[in-house]
C-alpha positions in Angstrom: -211.4 -65.7 -37.9 -210.5 -66.0 -41.5 -210.4 -69.6 -42.7 -207.1 -69.2 -44.6 -204.3 -71.0 -42.8 -200.7 -70.1 -43.5 -198.0 -72.2 -41.9 -194.5 -70.7 -41.6 -193.3 -73.3 -44.1 -194.7 -76.3 -45.8 -192.2 -79.0 -46.9 -194.9 -81.0 -48.6 -195.2 -78.3 -51.3 -191.6 -79.1 -52.3 -191.4 -82.8 -51.5 -194.7 -84.2 -52.8 -193.9 -83.6 -56.5 -190.5 -85.1 -56.0 -191.5 -88.1 -53.9 -190.9 -90.6 -56.6 -187.4 -89.3 -57.3 -186.6 -89.1 -53.6 -187.7 -92.7 -53.1 -185.6 -93.8 -56.0 -182.6 -91.9 -54.7 -182.9 -93.7 -51.3 -183.3 -97.0 -53.1 -180.2 -96.3 -55.2 -178.1 -95.8 -52.1 -179.4 -98.9 -50.5 -178.7 -100.9 -53.6 -175.2 -99.6 -53.9 -174.4 -100.5 -50.3 -171.9 -97.6 -50.0 -173.0 -95.1 -47.4 -170.2 -92.6 -46.9 -167.8 -91.0 -49.4 -169.2 -92.6 -52.5 -170.6 -91.7 -55.9 -173.6 -89.7 -54.7 -171.4 -87.4 -52.5 -168.9 -86.9 -55.3 -171.7 -86.1 -57.8 -173.4 -83.7 -55.5 -170.1 -81.9 -54.7 -169.5 -81.4 -58.5 -173.1 -80.2 -59.1 -173.3 -77.8 -56.1 -169.9 -76.3 -57.0 -171.2 -75.7 -60.5 -174.3 -74.0 -59.2 -172.2 -71.8 -57.0 -169.8 -71.0 -59.8 -166.9 -72.3 -57.8 -164.1 -74.8 -58.4 -164.4 -77.0 -55.3 -167.1 -78.3 -52.9 -166.5 -80.5 -49.9 -169.5 -82.0 -48.3 -169.5 -82.1 -44.5 -171.8 -83.0 -41.7 -173.5 -79.6 -41.1 -173.1 -75.8 -41.5 -171.3 -75.3 -38.2 -168.7 -77.8 -39.2 -168.3 -76.2 -42.6 -167.3 -72.9 -41.0 -165.2 -74.6 -38.3 -163.3 -76.6 -40.9 -162.6 -73.6 -43.1 -161.1 -71.8 -40.1 -159.1 -74.8 -39.0 -157.8 -75.5 -42.5 -156.8 -71.8 -42.9 -154.8 -71.9 -39.7 -157.0 -69.8 -37.4 -156.0 -70.7 -33.8 -155.8 -69.8 -30.2 -154.9 -66.1 -29.7 -156.5 -65.1 -33.0 -159.6 -62.9 -33.4 -162.3 -63.2 -36.0 -164.8 -60.5 -36.7 -168.4 -61.7 -36.9 -171.9 -60.1 -36.7 -173.5 -59.6 -33.3 -176.9 -60.5 -34.9 -176.4 -64.0 -36.2 -177.3 -67.5 -35.2 -174.8 -68.7 -32.6 -173.2 -71.2 -34.9 -171.2 -68.4 -36.6 -169.5 -67.6 -33.3 -169.2 -71.2 -32.2 -167.2 -72.1 -35.3 -164.6 -69.4 -34.2 -164.6 -70.6 -30.6 -164.1 -74.3 -31.6 -160.8 -73.5 -33.2 -159.6 -71.6 -30.1 -160.0 -68.1 -31.5 -162.1 -65.2 -30.1 -165.2 -64.0 -31.8 -165.1 -60.2 -32.0 -168.6 -58.9 -32.5 -169.7 -56.2 -34.9 -172.9 -54.2 -34.9 -174.9 -54.4 -38.1 -176.4 -51.7 -40.3 -180.1 -51.1 -39.4 -181.3 -50.8 -43.0 -179.8 -54.1 -44.1 -179.2 -56.1 -40.9 -175.7 -56.9 -42.3 -172.4 -55.8 -41.0 -170.5 -53.3 -43.2 -166.8 -53.0 -43.9 -166.7 -49.6 -42.4 -168.0 -50.8 -39.0 -165.9 -54.0 -39.1 -162.7 -52.0 -39.7 -163.2 -50.2 -36.3 -162.7 -53.6 -34.5 -159.5 -54.7 -36.3 -156.5 -55.2 -33.9 -153.1 -56.8 -34.2 -154.8 -60.1 -33.3 -157.4 -60.0 -36.0 -156.9 -63.0 -38.3 -160.1 -63.2 -40.3 -163.5 -61.5 -41.1 -166.6 -63.6 -41.3 -169.6 -61.7 -42.9 -172.9 -63.5 -42.6 -175.3 -63.4 -45.5 -178.3 -63.1 -43.2 -181.8 -63.8 -44.4 -180.5 -64.7 -47.9 -179.0 -61.3 -48.7 -175.3 -61.0 -49.4 -173.1 -58.6 -47.5 -171.1 -55.9 -49.1 -168.4 -58.3 -50.3 -166.5 -56.0 -52.6 -165.9 -53.8 -49.6 -164.9 -56.7 -47.4 -162.5 -58.0 -50.1 -160.8 -54.6 -50.1 -160.7 -54.5 -46.3 -159.3 -58.0 -46.0 -156.6 -57.2 -48.6 -155.6 -53.9 -47.0 -155.2 -55.5 -43.6 -153.9 -59.0 -44.8 -156.9 -60.8 -43.3 -158.7 -64.0 -44.3 -162.2 -63.5 -45.6 -164.6 -66.4 -44.8 -168.3 -66.2 -45.6 -171.2 -67.7 -43.6 -173.5 -68.6 -46.5 -175.8 -70.9 -44.5 -178.8 -68.9 -45.6 -177.6 -67.8 -49.1 -178.0 -70.8 -51.5 -177.9 -69.2 -54.9 -177.5 -65.6 -53.7 -175.5 -63.2 -55.8 -173.9 -59.8 -55.5 -172.7 -58.1 -58.7 -173.3 -61.4 -60.4 -171.0 -63.3 -58.0 -171.9 -65.8 -55.4 -170.3 -66.6 -52.0 -166.6 -67.8 -52.2 -166.0 -65.6 -55.3 -164.8 -62.8 -53.0 -162.7 -64.5 -50.3 -161.2 -67.8 -49.2 -164.3 -69.9 -48.8 -167.9 -70.0 -47.9 -169.7 -72.4 -45.5 -173.2 -73.7 -46.3 -175.8 -75.5 -44.3 -178.4 -77.9 -45.7 -180.5 -78.0 -42.6 -184.0 -79.1 -43.6 -185.4 -75.5 -43.4 -182.9 -74.0 -45.7 -183.7 -73.0 -49.3 -181.9 -76.2 -50.3 -182.5 -78.5 -47.4 -181.5 -82.1 -46.8 -183.7 -84.5 -44.8 -181.4 -84.3 -41.9 -178.2 -82.4 -41.1 -175.7 -81.7 -43.9 -173.3 -78.9 -45.0 -170.6 -78.0 -47.5 -167.6 -75.9 -48.0 -167.3 -74.0 -51.3 -163.9 -72.6 -52.4 -161.7 -71.8 -55.4 -158.5 -72.7 -53.4 -157.4 -76.3 -54.2 -155.2 -76.5 -51.1 -157.9 -75.3 -48.8 -160.3 -77.9 -50.3 -157.7 -80.6 -49.8 -157.2 -79.7 -46.2 -160.9 -79.4 -45.4 -161.5 -82.8 -46.9 -158.8 -84.4 -44.9 -159.7 -82.6 -41.7 -163.3 -83.7 -42.0 -162.1 -87.3 -42.4 -160.1 -87.6 -39.1 -157.3 -85.6 -40.6 -156.6 -88.4 -43.1 -156.2 -88.5 -46.9 -154.9 -92.1 -46.9 -156.7 -94.6 -44.6 -155.0 -95.0 -41.2 -152.5 -92.2 -42.0 -153.4 -89.1 -40.2 -151.6 -85.9 -41.1 -153.7 -83.7 -38.8 -155.8 -84.0 -35.7 -159.1 -83.9 -37.6 -162.7 -84.6 -36.9 -165.5 -86.8 -38.2 -167.8 -84.6 -40.3 -168.7 -86.1 -43.7 -171.8 -85.7 -45.9 -173.4 -89.2 -46.0 -174.6 -90.8 -49.3 -178.3 -90.7 -48.3 -178.3 -87.0 -47.8 -176.2 -86.4 -50.9 -178.5 -88.4 -53.0 -181.6 -86.6 -51.7 -179.9 -83.2 -52.2 -179.1 -84.1 -55.8 -182.8 -84.6 -56.4 -183.7 -81.2 -55.0 -180.8 -79.2 -56.4 -182.1 -78.8 -60.0 -185.3 -77.3 -58.6 -183.5 -74.6 -56.5 -183.5 -71.9 -59.3 -187.3 -72.3 -59.7 -187.8 -72.3 -56.0 -185.7 -69.2 -55.6 -187.7 -67.4 -58.4 -190.9 -68.3 -56.5 -189.4 -66.9 -53.3 -188.5 -63.7 -55.0 -192.0 -63.4 -56.5 -193.6 -63.8 -53.1 -191.2 -61.4 -51.5 -191.9 -58.8 -54.2 -195.6 -59.1 -53.4 -194.9 -58.5 -49.7 -192.6 -55.5 -50.5 -195.2 -53.9 -52.7 -198.2 -54.8 -50.6 -197.2 -54.2 -47.0 -198.1 -50.6 -46.2 -198.3 -50.1 -42.5 -196.5 -47.2 -40.7 -195.9 -49.5 -37.7 -194.0 -52.0 -39.8 -190.4 -51.6 -41.2 -189.0 -53.6 -44.0 -185.3 -54.0 -44.8 -183.8 -52.1 -47.7 -184.2 -54.2 -50.9 -181.0 -56.1 -51.9 -179.9 -57.4 -55.3 -179.5 -61.1 -55.6 -181.5 -61.8 -52.4 -182.8 -65.4 -52.2 -185.2 -64.6 -49.3 -184.4 -67.4 -47.0 -186.3 -65.4 -44.4 -188.6 -62.4 -44.9 -188.3 -60.3 -41.8 -190.4 -57.4 -40.7 -189.6 -55.1 -37.8 -192.0 -53.4 -35.3 -191.8 -52.0 -31.8 -195.0 -54.1 -31.1 -193.5 -57.4 -32.3 -195.3 -59.6 -29.7 -198.7 -58.0 -30.4 -198.1 -58.4 -34.2 -197.3 -62.0 -33.8 -200.4 -62.6 -31.7 -202.5 -60.7 -34.2 -201.2 -62.9 -37.1 -201.5 -66.1 -35.2 -205.2 -65.4 -34.5 -205.6 -64.9 -38.2 -204.1 -68.4 -38.9 -200.7 -67.0 -39.9 -197.7 -68.7 -38.2 -194.5 -66.7 -37.8 -191.0 -67.2 -36.3 -188.5 -64.9 -34.6 -184.9 -64.7 -35.9 -183.1 -64.3 -33.5 -184.5 -63.1 -30.1 -181.2 -63.0 -28.2 -178.1 -61.5 -29.9 -174.7 -63.3 -29.5 -173.3 -61.0 -26.9 -176.2 -61.5 -24.5 -176.1 -65.3 -24.7 -175.0 -67.0 -21.5 -172.6 -69.1 -23.5 -170.6 -65.9 -24.4 -170.7 -64.2 -21.0 -167.0 -64.6 -20.8 -166.5 -62.2 -23.7 -167.3 -59.4 -21.4 -169.9 -57.7 -23.5 -172.9 -56.0 -21.9 -176.4 -54.9 -22.9 -176.1 -51.7 -24.9 -172.7 -52.6 -26.5 -174.4 -53.4 -29.8 -177.6 -51.3 -29.9 -178.6 -52.1 -33.5 -178.3 -55.9 -32.9 -180.4 -55.6 -29.8 -183.1 -53.6 -31.5 -183.3 -56.1 -34.3 -183.6 -58.9 -31.8 -186.4 -57.2 -30.0 -188.4 -56.1 -33.1 -187.9 -58.8 -35.7 -190.7 -61.2 -36.9 -190.3 -63.6 -39.8 -193.3 -63.9 -42.2 -194.2 -67.2 -44.0 -192.5 -67.4 -47.3 -192.0 -70.7 -49.1 -192.4 -72.3 -52.6 -196.0 -73.4 -53.1 -197.8 -70.6 -51.2 -201.1 -69.8 -52.9 -202.1 -66.3 -54.0 -204.8 -66.4 -51.4 -202.3 -67.1 -48.6 -199.9 -64.4 -49.8 -202.7 -61.8 -49.9 -204.0 -62.9 -46.5 -200.6 -62.3 -45.0 -200.4 -58.8 -46.6 -203.9 -57.9 -45.5 -203.4 -59.0 -41.9 -200.1 -57.2 -41.6 -201.7 -54.0 -42.9 -204.6 -54.3 -40.6 -202.5 -54.5 -37.5 
């Protein structure tokens, strides 16, 4: 067995150089003695909105709440349908369910693992209220096409950008094309908090106002509640820690792209399929696909390379969504992706030895 060890991710590579700043941020919050809705949250919202090229950012408790609050603020409700990929983390669908609407699943394109406007249009009915493309793995969906589709059918366009921090398409980021985008800062994300956190990005001032109020018990003025809201706010500790990490995101993204480029150039195995390359990809996940997924994972584990699977059960086959009435075979591309996907290690701080070890072991399978 080769002595090189490659974890799936290594937070210490990012956190150790910033430990002094992170400790100082924590101390700053403690000294201010203001823990929710204070200066750190406000500053992070301004800084993250600027990085996204958007006018407004509202910090919330997590990525699921970001999507749910967008839909709630936009008026999506019981009886409505929202189009969403069949191959996504279940949070995308749950956000739709939580506002009383029905998730209508769309099969993705095999070469990109993203849904297309052409396939989505086949599922539009008189009940369709919104489309929610998911920027899976860090690659943006075909947003110019979705913007046209939404305009032609008078639909809301909401983006799940939980894996797309800093991603671009035609020079534009999430929320440039539609109503709003929901972000997650789960610790494993490209920009991760040290706990749960999320944000809504939008250029619509009224939507931003409603999301902020809905996330604060439906209140803009204390003890006055205009809506039946929820409690989902970005706390000061996480905001302060995210502010330390945010300036480093462009460099971390560049490193992710460099590692991914090495993978894309170096992996040459007829048993292994890569996705078609995409502009503006921030490579939150580097997936490979093979009919021998379990054997490949075992082979890599024996070589000291630790991998994950995203996502082994598509939404329509989850017990939680049995009531939608879908069956195995309804979304064949999503099912194939679920059965063949393996995520390779890719994180800032990987050594050249680790990168080449992954490539060599994938090619030797």
